Each structure stands twice: as C-alpha cells, then as structure tokens.
C-alpha positions as CSV (number, residue, x, y, z in Angstrom):
1,X,0.0,0.0,0.0
2,X,1.4,3.4,-0.9
3,X,2.0,6.2,1.5
4,X,-0.8,8.2,-0.2
5,X,-3.4,5.5,0.2
6,X,-2.2,4.9,3.8
7,X,-2.6,8.6,4.6
8,X,-6.0,8.7,3.0
9,X,-7.1,5.7,5.1
10,X,-5.8,7.3,8.2
11,X,-7.6,10.6,7.4
12,X,-10.8,8.7,6.7
13,X,-10.8,6.8,9.9
14,X,-9.8,9.9,11.9
15,X,-12.8,11.8,10.4
16,X,-15.0,8.8,11.1
17,X,-14.0,8.5,14.8
18,X,-14.3,12.3,15.2
19,X,-17.9,12.1,13.9
20,X,-18.7,9.2,16.3
21,X,-17.2,11.0,19.3
22,X,-19.0,14.3,18.6
23,X,-22.3,12.3,18.2
24,X,-21.8,10.5,21.5
25,X,-21.0,13.8,23.3
26,X,-24.2,15.4,22.0
27,X,-26.2,12.3,22.9
28,X,-24.7,12.3,26.4
29,X,-25.5,16.0,26.9
30,X,-29.1,15.5,25.7
31,X,-29.8,12.4,27.7
32,X,-27.7,12.5,30.8
33,X,-27.1,16.2,31.0
34,X,-30.6,17.6,30.2
35,X,-32.6,14.5,31.4
36,X,-30.8,14.0,34.7
37,X,-28.3,16.6,35.8
38,X,-30.1,19.8,34.6
39,X,-33.6,18.5,35.1
40,X,-34.5,21.0,37.9
41,X,-33.4,24.2,36.1
42,X,-35.0,22.9,32.9
43,X,-38.3,22.1,34.6
44,X,-38.8,25.9,35.1
45,X,-39.4,26.0,31.3
46,X,-42.5,24.4,29.8
47,X,-42.5,22.7,26.4
48,X,-45.8,21.5,24.9
49,X,-47.5,21.6,28.3
50,X,-44.7,19.6,29.9
51,X,-41.7,20.6,32.0
52,X,-38.7,20.7,29.7
53,X,-36.5,18.5,32.0
54,X,-39.2,15.9,32.2
55,X,-39.7,16.1,28.4
56,X,-36.0,15.6,27.7
57,X,-35.9,12.6,30.1
58,X,-38.9,11.0,28.5
59,X,-38.9,11.9,24.8
60,X,-36.3,14.6,24.0
61,X,-33.3,12.4,24.3
62,X,-34.9,9.8,21.9
63,X,-35.6,12.6,19.4
64,X,-32.0,13.8,19.6
65,X,-30.8,10.3,19.1
66,X,-32.9,9.8,16.0
67,X,-31.7,13.1,14.6
68,X,-28.1,12.1,15.3
69,X,-28.6,8.9,13.4
70,X,-29.8,10.8,10.4
71,X,-27.0,13.4,10.6
72,X,-24.4,10.6,11.0
73,X,-25.7,8.7,8.0
74,X,-25.7,11.9,5.8
75,X,-22.2,13.0,7.0
76,X,-20.8,9.5,6.6
77,X,-22.1,9.2,3.0
78,X,-20.4,12.5,2.2
79,X,-17.2,11.3,3.9
80,X,-17.4,8.1,2.0
81,X,-17.7,9.9,-1.3
82,X,-14.9,12.3,-0.5
83,X,-12.5,9.4,0.2
84,X,-13.8,7.2,-2.6
85,X,-15.2,4.4,-0.5
86,X,-18.9,4.9,-1.2
87,X,-21.1,2.0,-2.2
88,X,-22.2,3.5,-5.5
C-alpha cells in the first residue's frame, strides 16, 4: 500500500472516529445532562405543556438520538464519497 493510500485511510478513519465522538458527546449531553443533571433548572421551562426537564428525560433524548442517526448517515455518506469508499 502506498503512503498516499495509507494517509487517505488514516484521514478517513480519523474523520469517522471524530464524527462518532461528537455524536456521542451530543447524545450524552441531551440524555444525561438535560434529562438528569439539569432537570431541575429545565423544569422551570414548559414545552408542549410539559416541563422541559421531564420532556428531555422521557422523549427529547430519543428525538435527539434519532436526529443524530440521520445526521451521522448523511455525513458518513459525504465522507465516503470524499474518500472514494462509497457503495455506488
């Protein structure tokens, strides 16, 4: 394997791992941070008739997770195309 291909593989996996780490941090903040640690301050705000802290603990973290899945798929498809490893 040439140095160019090796550098491209390393850059691809570094970008992939970075995307995963950022997604996990956002998910952690939304689920643990907003749903558990910051529930009391967030409960002072109402969202759809429910206290925001309660909403994040029950539904918000799930919605954030679903959005993260979609964003990850879109960004990984773009990354795959950029590095020429897409499936098409």
